[in-house]
N, C-alpha and C positions, 0 to 999 in steps of 0.2 A: 201674111198680109192678106192675101185672097182668101185664106181660110177664115179669118176673123170677119171679112165682109159677108161671106157665105152664111155664117152663123147668125149674124144680124138680121139678115133677109129672111132666113127660115123661121125666125121667132114670129114674124107677121105682126110685130108690134111696132117696129119703126119702118118707115117708108124711106125711099131713097130721096125724096123731096122734102122731108121734114128737116127742121133745124136741128133737132136732137141727133138725128142721124148723122149729120155732118159734123157735129161736135164729137160724137163718139168715135167717127171715123178719123177725125184729126188726132184724137188722143191715142187711138191704136196706132196710128202712123208714127207718133212721136215714141211710143213704147217699142215699137218694131225697130225703129232706127237706134234707139238706145240699146236694145238687146243685141243687135247687129254690131254695134261698136264694141260692147263688152265682149262678144265672141272673138272679134278680131283681135282685141288686146290680149285676151286670155291665150289665143292661138299663138301670137308674136311672142308672148312670154315663154310658152312651152318651147318654142322653137329655139329661143335664145338659150334656155335652159339646157338643150341638147347639143348645142354647138360646142365643139371641142375648144378649149382655151387656147389662145394664141401662145406659140412657143416663145419663151423668153430665152435669149441667148445668154447662156452662162458666162460669166467673166471669169476667166482662169487666173487666179492669183498664184504666180509662181513664188516659191520660197526663195529667200535670198541665197546666194552662192555661199557655200561653205568657206571657200577661199577666194574671195573677189579680189583679184589682183589688179584690176583696171581702175580702181578708186583713186581719184587724185586727193592726196592728203598734203597740206601745206606746200602746195605747188610742186609735188613730186608724184611720180608714178613708180610702181614696182616693175623693174625689169626681171624677166623669169630667169636670168643668169646671175646677174650682179647685185640685184636688189634695188632699192629706192634711189631714183635718179631724177634731176629736174625735168620738167615737162618739155623744155626746149631740146632735150637730148634725144627725143623720140620722134621718128617720122610719122607723118600723118597721111591718110588715104581718105579721099571723099568718095562715098558710094551712095547713090540715090539720095543725095542731098544730106547725107549724115556724114559726120567727121569721126574717123576711127584712128586710134594710136596703134603703133606697132607693139608687138608683145616684148620686143628687145630694144634697148637702146642702140644708137648709132655705132657706138663703140664695139658693142658685142656683135652687131651685125656685120661690122667690117672684119672683125676677127674670124667670124664664122666663115665669111667670104674667102679670105686669104687662106684659112686652113683647108677649106675644101678645094681651092685651086692647087694647093701643095699636097693634097691627098693625105692630110693628117687630121686629127680631131682638134677641136678648139682647145681642149684641155692640154693636149701635147704642145700646141703653139704657146699657150701661157706658160708652160713648163720651161720651154726654151727661152722665151723672153725673160723669165725670172732668172735663168742661168746666166744670162748675158749682163744682167744688173742694169739695164737700160742704158748701155754704153755701146759704142762701135767697137767691134772686134779688131779693127785695124789701127784706127787713129785714137781711140779710147774717149772720144768726146761724148758727152750726154746728149741724147736727142729723143725727142718724142715720136719722131718720124723714122723709125729704124725699118730697113728692109730684110727680109729673111732670105739670105743668099744661099744659092745652090748651083751645083755644077751642071752646066747645060749639055754635057756629054753623057754623064751617068744619072744625073738626076738627084744626087746625093745632097742632103741638106748639110750646110757648112756652119752657119751662125748668123748673127744679126750685125749688119753694117749700115752706115749712114748713106744717105742718097748719094753724097758726093764720092765716097769710096766704092760705092757699088758701081757707079759710072766709070770710075778710074780703072777697076779690074776687069770690066766687061771686055776689053779688046784681048786680054790675056787669058781668058777662060779656056782651058785645055791646051794651052802653050805656055808652059812655065819657063822654057828657055827664053821666050820673048820678053817675059817679066824680068828675068835676070839680066838681060841686056839693057833694059830700061833703066834698072837700078845701077849698073856700072856707068852708064852714060850720065845719069843724074849725079852719081857720086864724083865722077871725074870732074865735071864742071864746077861742082860745088867746092871742091878742094883747090881750084886755079885761083891764084891771087888777082886782085884788081886794083888798078891805080885810081888816084883821086878823080882824074878826068873821066874814067870808065864809070865810077860811082855817080858822078854828076849827070853823066849822058844816060845812064841806065835809070836813074830815078826820074828824069824827065820823060824818058820813053814810057815808063810804067805809068806816069801820071797821065799822059796822053791816051794810052790804051784803056786806062780806067775809066777816063771820060768818054770814049767811044762806046764802051760797054754800057755805061750808065744811060747814054742817049738811046742806045738800041733797046734797053729795058723799058725806058719811058715810052717809046714809040710803040713797042709791043703791047703795053698796057692801054695806051690810047686807042689802038685798034680793036 
């Protein structure tokens, strides 16, 4: 801008006091500002062109699992041991606000736990259960809750018995003579005859004892 004014004064044609000089000076100022804006715009464009593009975070698309066993189909999940089972048969765990299902159903988890406590494999447990036919080895009754009986002295596995028989033979474990004495005692009294009065008195006694047991059961449940 100063250079343009110096050139106008050196021509000795225009005087700083003339109207034409002021008009030319005004035009030169407009042109100067215009050139300066264009230079700034050009410079800004060049700077932007040299700026590295912002990094775009790539979204990793994971391929579907080849064997997706945790998919719920018709209200069922696939147990890793026994196959499809209802969702209600699986335990759930909540972690960080998300719900996860166990990979095994409750029945298979229970079998695995019992087998581990008896130091055998789950397949061996199922094999012994299949040999029992789902019946107690002592009384022969069918039950879904069979216990795997073992000797508390040697640790030897003996077979599946119901809970009632398991509790009955517990005091005689390792003492066969005591069990034989109990058998002789029960056999002796079962062979003794009873009169009509004894039968009536015994029936009334058993009714009262049954009522006491039922009352104790109700109080236990209420507590």
